[in-house]
C-alpha positions in Angstrom: -5.9 -33.8 -0.5 -3.6 -30.7 -0.2 0.0 -31.1 -1.4 2.4 -29.6 1.2 5.8 -31.1 0.5 8.0 -28.2 -0.7 9.9 -30.2 -3.4 6.7 -31.5 -4.9 5.2 -28.0 -5.0 8.3 -26.7 -6.7 8.1 -29.4 -9.4 4.4 -28.8 -9.9 5.1 -25.1 -10.2 7.8 -25.8 -12.8 5.6 -28.2 -14.9 2.6 -25.8 -14.5 4.6 -23.0 -16.0 5.6 -25.1 -19.0 2.0 -26.2 -19.5 0.7 -22.6 -19.3 3.3 -21.4 -21.8 2.3 -24.1 -24.3 -1.4 -24.0 -23.8 -2.1 -20.3 -23.5 0.4 -19.7 -26.3 -2.1 -21.3 -28.7 -4.7 -18.6 -28.1 -5.5 -15.7 -30.3 -5.0 -12.7 -28.0 -6.4 -9.2 -28.5 -6.5 -6.2 -26.2 -8.5 -3.0 -26.1 -8.4 0.1 -23.9 -11.1 2.4 -22.7 -9.2 5.6 -22.2 -5.4 5.8 -22.1 -3.4 2.8 -23.3 -2.2 1.3 -20.0 -1.3 -2.1 -21.4 2.0 -3.1 -19.6 3.4 -4.2 -22.9 3.0 -0.8 -24.4 6.3 1.1 -25.3 6.8 4.3 -23.4 4.3 3.5 -20.6 4.9 6.1 -17.9 4.5 5.3 -14.2 3.6 2.2 -12.3 0.1 0.8 -11.7 -2.1 -1.5 -9.7 -3.5 -3.9 -12.2 -6.5 -5.8 -11.0 -8.6 -8.6 -12.5 -10.7 -11.5 -11.1 -9.1 -14.6 -9.7 -10.9 -16.9 -12.3 -9.0 -15.2 -15.1 -5.4 -15.5 -14.0 -4.1 -17.7 -16.9 -4.1 -15.2 -19.8 -2.6 -12.2 -17.9 -0.1 -14.6 -16.3 1.2 -15.7 -19.7 0.7 -12.5 -21.7 2.5 -10.0 -19.4 5.4 -12.0 -18.1 8.8 -10.3 -17.9 7.2 -6.9 -17.5 8.5 -6.1 -14.0 5.2 -7.0 -12.3 4.9 -8.2 -8.7 1.9 -10.4 -8.1 0.0 -10.6 -4.7 -0.6 -14.2 -3.8 -2.0 -15.7 -0.6 0.1 -17.7 1.9 -2.4 -20.6 1.8 -1.2 -24.0 0.6 -2.6 -23.5 -2.9 -1.1 -20.1 -3.1 2.4 -21.6 -2.8 1.8 -23.6 -6.0 0.6 -20.4 -7.8 3.6 -18.5 -6.5 6.0 -21.2 -7.9 4.3 -21.0 -11.3 4.5 -17.2 -11.4 8.2 -17.3 -10.5 9.0 -19.8 -13.3 7.0 -17.7 -15.8 8.7 -14.5 -14.9 7.0 -12.6 -12.1 8.0 -11.4 -8.7 5.6 -12.4 -5.9 4.3 -10.8 -2.7 2.8 -13.2 -0.2 -0.3 -12.4 1.9 -4.1 -12.1 2.0 -6.8 -10.7 4.2 -6.7 -13.8 6.5 -2.9 -14.5 6.6 0.1 -12.3 6.3 -1.9 -9.3 5.2 -0.1 -6.6 7.0 3.3 -7.9 5.9 2.2 -8.0 2.3 0.8 -4.5 2.6 4.1 -3.2 4.0 6.0 -4.9 1.1 3.7 -3.4 -1.6 4.1 0.1 -0.1 7.8 -0.4 -0.1 8.0 -1.3 -3.8 5.5 1.2 -5.0 7.1 3.3 -7.7 9.6 0.5 -8.6 7.3 -2.0 -10.3 3.7 -2.7 -11.3 1.6 -4.7 -8.8 -1.1 -7.2 -9.9 -3.9 -8.0 -7.5 -6.8 -10.5 -7.8 -9.1 -8.8 -5.3 -11.5 -11.7 -4.8 -8.8 -14.3 -4.1 -7.9 -16.7 -2.6 -11.3 -17.7 -1.1 -13.9 -15.3 -2.5 -16.6 -14.3 -2.5 -16.4 -14.4 -6.3 -16.1 -11.1 -8.1 -16.1 -9.1 -4.8 -13.6 -6.5 -3.8 -12.5 -5.9 -0.2 -11.2 -2.5 1.0 -7.6 -3.7 0.9 -7.0 -2.9 -2.8 -8.5 0.6 -2.4 -6.5 1.3 0.8 -3.3 0.1 -1.0 -4.0 2.5 -3.9 -4.5 5.4 -1.4 -1.4 4.6 0.7 0.9 4.2 -2.3 -0.6 6.7 -4.7 -0.5 4.1 -7.4 -3.5 4.3 -9.8 -5.7 1.3 -10.3 -6.1 -0.2 -13.8 -9.0 -2.5 -14.3 -8.6 -5.5 -16.6 -11.7 -7.2 -18.0 -10.8 -10.6 -19.4 -13.0 -12.7 -21.7 -12.7 -15.9 -23.6 -14.6 -17.6 -26.4 -16.7 -20.5 -25.0 -14.2 -21.4 -22.2 -14.4 -24.4 -19.9 -15.0 -23.6 -16.2 -14.1 -25.6 -13.1 -16.6 -26.3 -10.4 -14.7 -24.1 -7.9 -15.7 -21.1 -5.8 -14.5 -18.7 -8.6 -15.7 -20.9 -11.6 -12.0 -20.9 -12.7 -11.6 -20.3 -16.4 -9.8 -22.8 -18.7 -9.6 -21.3 -22.2 -10.1 -23.7 -25.1 -6.8 -24.2 -27.0 -6.6 -22.1 -30.2 -9.6 -20.1 -29.2 -9.8 -16.3 -28.8 -9.2 -14.3 -25.6 -9.5 -10.5 -25.1 -8.3 -8.2 -22.3 -9.8 -4.7 -22.0 -8.0 -2.1 -19.9 -9.8 0.8 -18.2 -8.4 3.5 -15.9 -6.6 4.9 -14.3 -8.6 5.2 -11.0 -6.9 7.6 -8.5 -7.7 7.1 -4.8 -7.1 10.2 -2.7 -4.4 9.7 -0.1 -6.4 11.3 2.6 -9.7 9.4 1.8 -11.7 8.5 4.9 -13.4 5.1 5.4 -16.7 6.3 3.8 -14.9 7.6 0.7 -12.8 4.4 0.5 -16.0 2.4 0.5 -17.4 4.6 -2.2 -14.4 3.8 -4.4 -14.6 0.1 -3.5 -18.1 -0.1 -4.8 -17.2 1.9 -7.9 -14.2 -0.3 -8.8 -16.1 -3.5 -8.1 -19.0 -2.5 -10.3 -16.8 -1.3 -13.1 -14.6 -4.4 -13.0 -17.7 -6.6 -13.3 -19.1 -4.6 -16.1 -15.7 -4.6 -17.9 -15.4 -8.4 -17.5 -18.9 -8.9 -18.8 -18.1 -6.7 -21.8 -14.8 -8.6 -22.5 -16.7 -11.9 -22.4 -19.3 -10.7 -24.9 -16.6 -9.4 -27.3 -14.6 -12.7 -27.1 -17.6 -14.8 -28.0 -18.4 -12.9 -31.2 
């Protein structure tokens, strides 16, 4: 049963943020970078980026990079409102929309704030297919000129939900790792065939990076 009452959703968002702060705060966190250090926590990071990671791995980035002037793209579906409330309480701005609802409005908003903040996108959300990227992320990078930074996230023996994305629940006091790779620059004048080429490239590299992070975390 979906929860739709705004007051209940707000309270769940508030409590969810507290739980994430306590739970994910127990993890041992490490990061690596393949190429330039593009961790949003890094001092002196120049420019703004499109950070992208799979929907199943939202918990660690949500906790670790709070308060870093990052806007998160979240769907306008009912479950998206709950995630949006959690993100707001943890310390993120939110942009609402997806490929099936509010997509053009969200695209205009992201183009408007390009150069003012980082943007985080889970390119297979909110409905999947799992670990698949649509052209929207690539088109956004081309329109804004913001480079894409890939984030591979891995955990040591996590629990997984029986959901479309096999959502990850890290074990308390376990180890998690985030690996950054990029930047990937998409030409502003790229045609559809070139955009599709970059889409396949980014999807393949993000899957490989996630697999690599999962292997490292389990050592």
